[in-house]
C-alpha positions as CSV (number, residue, x, y, z in Angstrom):
1,M,-37.9,-113.7,-82.9
2,K,-37.6,-117.6,-83.7
3,F,-33.7,-117.0,-83.9
4,L,-34.1,-115.1,-80.3
5,K,-36.1,-118.0,-79.0
6,H,-33.5,-120.5,-79.9
7,I,-30.6,-118.2,-78.4
8,V,-32.7,-118.0,-75.2
9,V,-33.4,-121.7,-74.9
10,S,-29.5,-122.4,-75.5
11,L,-28.7,-120.1,-72.9
12,L,-30.9,-121.8,-70.5
13,V,-29.5,-125.2,-71.4
14,A,-25.9,-123.8,-71.1
15,T,-26.3,-122.0,-67.8
16,C,-29.0,-123.3,-65.7
17,A,-28.3,-126.1,-63.1
18,T,-31.7,-126.3,-61.7
19,G,-33.6,-128.3,-64.0
20,A,-34.0,-125.9,-66.9
21,V,-32.3,-128.1,-69.4
22,G,-34.9,-129.1,-71.8
23,Q,-37.7,-127.1,-70.5
24,E,-39.5,-124.6,-72.6
25,I,-39.8,-121.0,-71.6
26,D,-43.3,-120.4,-72.9
27,F,-43.7,-117.8,-70.1
28,I,-41.5,-115.3,-72.1
29,Q,-43.7,-113.2,-74.3
30,L,-41.6,-112.9,-77.2
31,G,-44.6,-111.5,-79.2
32,E,-44.7,-108.5,-76.7
33,N,-41.0,-107.7,-77.2
34,H,-40.9,-104.5,-78.8
35,I,-40.9,-100.7,-77.8
36,Q,-44.0,-99.1,-77.4
37,Y,-43.3,-95.6,-78.9
38,N,-46.3,-93.7,-77.3
39,G,-46.3,-91.2,-80.0
40,D,-42.4,-90.5,-79.9
41,D,-40.4,-90.2,-83.0
42,W,-37.3,-92.3,-83.2
43,S,-36.7,-91.7,-87.0
44,G,-33.8,-89.2,-86.0
45,L,-32.3,-91.9,-83.5
46,R,-32.2,-94.5,-86.3
47,N,-30.7,-92.0,-88.6
48,K,-27.9,-91.3,-86.2
49,I,-27.0,-94.8,-85.3
50,H,-27.0,-95.9,-88.9
51,N,-24.9,-92.7,-90.0
52,L,-22.4,-92.4,-87.1
53,S,-20.4,-89.6,-88.8
54,S,-23.2,-87.3,-87.9
55,C,-22.3,-88.2,-84.1
56,P,-19.8,-86.3,-82.2
57,G,-16.7,-88.5,-82.5
58,G,-18.6,-91.0,-84.4
59,K,-19.9,-92.3,-81.2
60,F,-23.7,-93.3,-80.8
61,S,-24.2,-93.1,-76.8
62,I,-26.5,-95.0,-74.6
63,V,-26.8,-94.8,-71.0
64,Q,-28.9,-97.1,-68.6
65,I,-30.0,-95.8,-65.4
66,G,-30.9,-98.2,-62.7
67,D,-30.7,-100.1,-59.4
68,S,-29.1,-103.3,-58.3
69,H,-30.4,-105.1,-61.2
70,I,-28.2,-103.0,-63.3
71,Q,-25.1,-102.4,-60.8
72,P,-23.6,-105.9,-61.6
73,G,-23.5,-104.9,-65.5
74,I,-24.7,-108.2,-66.8
75,L,-28.2,-107.1,-68.1
76,T,-26.4,-103.9,-69.9
77,D,-23.4,-106.0,-71.1
78,Q,-25.9,-107.9,-73.3
79,V,-27.4,-104.9,-74.7
80,R,-23.8,-103.6,-75.2
81,T,-22.5,-106.7,-77.0
82,A,-25.8,-107.0,-79.2
83,L,-25.6,-103.4,-80.5
84,Q,-21.7,-103.2,-80.9
85,R,-21.8,-106.5,-82.7
86,T,-24.0,-104.7,-85.5
87,Y,-23.0,-101.1,-85.4
88,G,-19.3,-101.1,-84.2
89,N,-17.6,-100.8,-80.7
90,G,-17.1,-97.3,-79.6
91,G,-15.5,-98.1,-76.2
92,R,-16.4,-99.7,-72.9
93,G,-17.8,-96.4,-71.9
94,L,-18.4,-95.4,-68.3
95,I,-16.9,-97.3,-65.4
96,A,-17.5,-96.4,-61.5
97,P,-15.2,-97.0,-58.4
98,L,-17.7,-99.4,-57.0
99,A,-15.4,-101.8,-55.4
100,L,-13.1,-99.0,-54.1
101,A,-16.4,-97.6,-52.5
102,G,-17.0,-100.9,-50.9
103,T,-19.8,-102.5,-53.0
104,N,-20.0,-104.9,-55.7
105,E,-19.1,-103.8,-59.6
106,P,-19.2,-105.5,-63.1
107,R,-16.5,-108.0,-63.8
108,D,-15.2,-106.6,-67.1
109,Y,-13.4,-103.7,-65.5
110,A,-11.4,-102.7,-62.5
111,I,-10.2,-99.5,-61.0
112,R,-7.2,-99.5,-58.6
113,S,-5.7,-96.8,-56.6
114,T,-2.0,-96.6,-54.9
115,A,-3.6,-94.2,-52.2
116,N,-5.9,-95.2,-49.5
117,V,-9.5,-94.6,-49.7
118,T,-10.2,-92.3,-46.8
119,G,-14.0,-91.5,-47.5
120,K,-16.6,-93.0,-49.7
121,S,-20.3,-92.3,-50.4
122,R,-22.9,-94.7,-52.1
123,L,-26.1,-93.4,-53.4
124,M,-28.3,-95.2,-50.9
125,S,-26.5,-94.4,-47.7
126,R,-28.2,-91.9,-45.5
127,T,-25.5,-89.4,-45.4
128,W,-22.8,-88.9,-48.0
129,P,-19.4,-88.2,-46.4
130,V,-18.0,-87.0,-49.5
131,E,-19.8,-85.2,-52.5
132,N,-21.6,-87.6,-54.8
133,G,-21.8,-87.4,-58.3
134,L,-22.7,-89.0,-61.7
135,T,-22.0,-92.5,-61.1
136,G,-23.9,-92.6,-57.7
137,V,-20.6,-93.5,-55.9
138,S,-17.6,-91.3,-54.9
139,V,-14.2,-92.1,-53.3
140,Q,-11.8,-89.6,-51.5
141,F,-8.2,-90.8,-51.7
142,G,-5.9,-89.8,-48.7
143,G,-2.5,-88.0,-49.3
144,E,-1.4,-85.6,-52.0
145,R,-1.1,-87.8,-55.0
146,T,-2.2,-91.1,-56.3
147,D,-1.6,-93.4,-59.3
148,L,-5.0,-94.6,-60.8
149,T,-5.0,-97.7,-63.0
150,L,-7.9,-98.4,-65.2
151,V,-8.5,-101.7,-66.6
152,A,-11.0,-102.8,-69.4
153,K,-10.7,-106.8,-69.2
154,Q,-12.5,-107.5,-72.6
155,N,-10.0,-107.9,-75.3
156,E,-12.0,-105.5,-77.7
157,D,-12.5,-102.8,-75.1
158,V,-8.9,-101.2,-75.6
159,F,-9.2,-97.6,-75.3
160,N,-7.4,-94.4,-76.4
161,N,-9.3,-91.7,-74.4
162,V,-10.1,-91.3,-70.9
163,T,-12.3,-88.9,-69.2
164,L,-12.0,-88.8,-65.4
165,F,-15.1,-87.5,-63.6
166,H,-14.6,-85.7,-60.1
167,A,-16.1,-83.1,-57.9
168,P,-15.8,-79.5,-59.5
169,R,-13.0,-78.2,-57.3
170,E,-9.6,-79.4,-58.7
171,G,-9.3,-80.9,-61.9
172,Y,-6.4,-83.2,-63.0
173,E,-4.0,-81.0,-65.1
174,S,-1.6,-83.8,-66.3
175,A,-0.8,-87.5,-65.5
176,R,2.2,-89.5,-66.2
177,V,1.7,-92.4,-68.5
178,G,4.7,-94.5,-68.4
179,D,7.5,-92.2,-69.6
180,E,5.4,-89.6,-70.9
181,V,3.5,-86.6,-69.2
182,V,0.1,-86.2,-70.7
183,F,-1.7,-83.1,-70.3
184,A,-5.6,-83.0,-69.6
185,R,-8.4,-81.0,-71.4
186,Q,-10.6,-79.4,-68.9
187,A,-13.9,-79.8,-70.6
188,S,-16.2,-78.9,-67.7
189,P,-15.5,-78.6,-63.9
190,Y,-16.4,-82.2,-63.6
191,T,-14.1,-83.8,-66.2
192,S,-10.4,-84.1,-67.0
193,Q,-9.9,-85.5,-70.6
194,F,-6.5,-87.4,-71.3
195,S,-5.6,-88.7,-75.0
196,L,-3.3,-91.6,-74.5
197,P,0.1,-92.1,-76.3
198,S,-1.4,-95.5,-77.7
199,A,-4.5,-97.7,-77.4
200,A,-4.3,-100.2,-74.3
201,G,-6.6,-102.2,-72.3
202,E,-4.9,-101.1,-69.1
203,V,-3.4,-97.7,-68.2
204,T,-1.9,-96.1,-65.0
205,L,-2.5,-92.3,-64.7
206,A,0.3,-91.4,-62.4
207,G,0.6,-88.6,-60.1
208,L,-3.1,-87.6,-59.8
209,P,-3.9,-85.1,-57.0
210,C,-6.2,-86.3,-54.3
211,S,-7.9,-83.2,-53.3
212,A,-11.3,-83.8,-55.4
213,P,-13.5,-87.0,-54.8
214,F,-13.4,-89.4,-57.7
215,Y,-16.6,-90.4,-59.5
216,G,-15.5,-92.7,-62.3
217,A,-14.0,-92.8,-65.8
218,Y,-15.3,-92.8,-69.4
219,L,-13.1,-95.1,-71.8
220,L,-13.4,-94.5,-75.4
221,N,-11.6,-95.5,-78.5
222,N,-10.7,-93.9,-81.8
223,K,-13.2,-95.8,-83.9
224,R,-16.9,-95.2,-84.9
225,G,-19.3,-97.1,-83.0
226,V,-21.8,-97.6,-80.1
227,V,-21.0,-96.8,-76.5
228,V,-23.3,-98.4,-73.8
229,S,-22.8,-97.2,-70.3
230,E,-24.4,-98.2,-67.1
231,I,-25.1,-96.2,-64.1
232,G,-26.4,-98.7,-61.5
233,N,-26.5,-98.4,-57.8
234,N,-28.0,-100.8,-55.1
235,G,-31.3,-99.4,-53.5
236,A,-31.5,-96.7,-56.2
237,T,-34.8,-94.8,-56.7
238,C,-35.5,-92.0,-58.9
239,A,-35.7,-89.7,-56.0
240,L,-32.2,-90.6,-54.9
241,Y,-30.7,-89.7,-58.2
242,N,-32.6,-86.3,-58.0
243,K,-30.6,-85.7,-54.8
244,V,-27.2,-85.9,-56.5
245,E,-26.4,-82.0,-57.3
246,N,-26.2,-81.3,-60.8
247,W,-26.5,-84.9,-61.7
248,A,-28.4,-84.3,-65.4
249,A,-25.7,-81.6,-66.0
250,Q,-22.9,-84.3,-65.4
251,L,-24.9,-86.9,-67.3
252,K,-25.1,-84.6,-70.5
253,L,-21.0,-84.8,-70.7
254,L,-21.5,-88.3,-71.8
255,Q,-23.5,-86.9,-74.8
256,P,-26.1,-89.5,-74.8
257,H,-28.4,-90.2,-77.7
258,L,-30.7,-92.4,-75.7
259,I,-31.2,-92.7,-71.9
260,I,-32.8,-96.1,-70.8
261,I,-34.3,-95.5,-67.2
262,S,-34.5,-99.0,-65.5
263,L,-36.0,-98.1,-62.1
264,G,-39.1,-99.1,-59.8
265,T,-38.2,-102.0,-57.9
266,N,-37.2,-100.1,-55.0
267,E,-40.0,-97.7,-55.4
268,A,-42.5,-100.8,-55.1
269,Y,-41.0,-101.7,-51.9
270,G,-41.4,-98.3,-50.5
271,K,-44.3,-95.9,-51.6
272,P,-45.4,-97.0,-55.2
273,S,-47.8,-94.1,-55.5
274,A,-44.7,-91.6,-55.3
275,M,-43.2,-93.1,-58.3
276,G,-44.9,-90.9,-60.8
277,A,-43.6,-87.5,-59.1
278,S,-40.1,-88.5,-58.6
279,L,-39.9,-90.1,-62.1
280,D,-41.4,-86.7,-63.6
281,Q,-38.7,-84.8,-61.8
282,L,-35.9,-87.1,-63.0
283,V,-37.1,-86.9,-66.6
284,R,-37.6,-83.1,-66.3
285,N,-34.0,-82.6,-64.9
286,I,-32.8,-84.6,-67.8
287,K,-34.7,-82.8,-70.6
288,Q,-33.7,-79.5,-69.3
289,Q,-30.1,-80.5,-69.7
290,M,-30.6,-82.4,-72.9
291,P,-33.7,-81.1,-74.7
292,G,-33.3,-83.4,-77.7
293,V,-32.2,-86.7,-76.0
294,K,-34.4,-89.7,-76.2
295,I,-35.7,-91.7,-73.2
296,L,-36.9,-95.2,-72.9
297,L,-38.8,-96.3,-69.7
298,V,-38.3,-99.7,-68.6
299,T,-40.9,-101.3,-66.3
300,P,-39.6,-103.7,-63.5
301,V,-40.3,-107.3,-63.4
302,E,-42.6,-109.0,-60.8
303,T,-40.9,-110.1,-57.6
304,Q,-41.8,-112.0,-54.6
305,K,-40.3,-110.7,-51.5
306,G,-42.8,-109.1,-49.1
307,N,-45.4,-106.9,-51.2
308,G,-43.3,-107.4,-54.5
309,R,-46.2,-108.7,-56.7
310,T,-48.5,-106.1,-55.8
311,G,-45.9,-103.2,-55.5
312,T,-44.1,-104.0,-59.1
313,A,-47.6,-104.4,-60.6
314,Q,-48.5,-100.9,-59.3
315,V,-45.4,-99.3,-60.4
316,R,-45.7,-100.8,-63.7
317,E,-49.0,-99.1,-64.4
318,I,-47.6,-95.7,-63.0
319,I,-44.7,-96.0,-65.7
320,L,-46.9,-97.1,-68.7
321,D,-49.2,-94.2,-67.7
322,Y,-46.4,-91.7,-67.5
323,G,-45.0,-92.8,-70.9
324,R,-48.4,-92.5,-72.5
325,R,-49.1,-89.1,-71.3
326,N,-45.8,-87.7,-71.9
327,H,-45.2,-89.6,-75.3
328,I,-42.1,-91.2,-74.0
329,A,-41.2,-94.8,-75.3
330,V,-41.7,-97.7,-72.8
331,W,-40.2,-101.3,-73.0
332,D,-42.6,-103.3,-70.8
333,M,-40.4,-105.7,-69.4
334,Y,-42.9,-106.8,-67.0
335,Q,-45.0,-108.1,-69.6
336,V,-42.2,-109.4,-71.9
337,C,-40.9,-111.5,-68.9
338,G,-44.2,-113.1,-68.4
339,G,-46.5,-110.4,-66.5
340,Q,-48.6,-111.2,-63.4
341,G,-47.5,-114.6,-61.9
342,S,-44.5,-115.0,-63.9
343,S,-42.1,-114.7,-60.7
344,S,-42.9,-118.0,-59.7
345,Q,-41.9,-119.5,-63.2
346,W,-38.5,-117.5,-63.0
347,L,-37.9,-119.2,-59.6
348,N,-38.6,-122.5,-60.8
349,M,-36.5,-122.0,-63.7
350,G,-33.6,-121.1,-61.6
351,L,-33.6,-117.6,-63.0
352,M,-34.5,-115.7,-59.9
353,N,-32.6,-116.0,-56.6
354,N,-34.6,-118.0,-54.3
355,A,-32.9,-116.5,-51.4
356,D,-34.4,-113.2,-51.4
357,K,-36.9,-113.8,-54.3
358,L,-36.0,-110.1,-55.5
359,H,-32.9,-110.3,-57.7
360,Q,-32.3,-112.4,-60.7
361,L,-29.4,-115.0,-60.8
362,E,-26.9,-114.5,-63.8
363,P,-28.8,-116.4,-66.3
364,G,-31.9,-114.2,-65.4
365,Y,-30.0,-110.9,-66.0
366,T,-28.5,-112.4,-69.3
367,L,-31.8,-113.3,-70.5
368,Q,-33.2,-110.0,-69.8
369,G,-30.3,-108.2,-71.6
370,I,-30.8,-110.5,-74.5
371,L,-34.5,-109.4,-74.5
372,L,-33.8,-105.8,-74.4
373,G,-30.9,-106.0,-77.0
374,D,-33.3,-107.5,-79.3
375,A,-36.1,-105.0,-78.9
376,L,-33.6,-102.1,-79.5
377,L,-32.1,-103.9,-82.5
378,E,-35.7,-104.1,-83.9
379,A,-36.4,-100.5,-83.0
380,F,-33.4,-99.3,-84.9
381,K,-34.1,-101.1,-88.1
């Protein structure tokens, strides 16, 4: 914990331009930074991550589900970095066509198409003009064929294997990669899997049909290691993910060992009391498809926009109670990040966006990711 505190202080000194330099972050409760198991047994999870040969393809898969706090990828990237540094890099994981759908996406990847986007759906939209899927965003390309370029910008994120997620109408049977034709394996109605001729950080799959809406791609290498994916959508709630047809069945295709549910902020600004029922449905859908998967619930931090303080406190209690009653592990980020009244300190330290008093700035999400990564490392030991 002392080492973590040194990292956190160094982070603030390096990144905050609002007077954080030299200040102590006593409102972060490092003593609370651990997983509350609520009677759940994570011993099997620990055995798998320490014995990757027992996992399919030698991959230990984690998926974090969330809202606008997760969509930029900053928080999840810190978790990815911490776990892959310790247990090995199994690949970048899931990437979504967020920019093609007209919204913000993480900086460490890109998806480009030679065909125009003629239809798009985002999770929070009132209507979905095209079928929506696993990632919460979907794009329809115009014309008959498109060349799809996938880029993993981090040097260590080269990949050999690509799984394209699409609507279950027409898969992608083959594609041209350079001078070679690569044939796909149709593992499910929602996926087409390509094994590349060689590892690369960028690949163009040429000549793909445009008939089925495109949801995203799953990028893996041929090494044993951890894969951490994020599914984040602005405005997301448990109820919105529940609306996506066969969403949990698609999530199963990532073969996750641990699913982190980081939702509740938007419920806090709607009807906090409805959080319990929609969270229960989401968890039941997941467990119906993946009976043995472990789930980690994350409470939202306090915000100040509108009724943010009271709403997030109420949602936090609902999540804590749900975890206790159903023996599901919880990481209480609300308390770890300072608890009641802490949003003022996050604002004063330049960690929270003063314009909306709802979202964090990049140093804030980085700090939250470091804290969650440390809690998971402790849990896996």
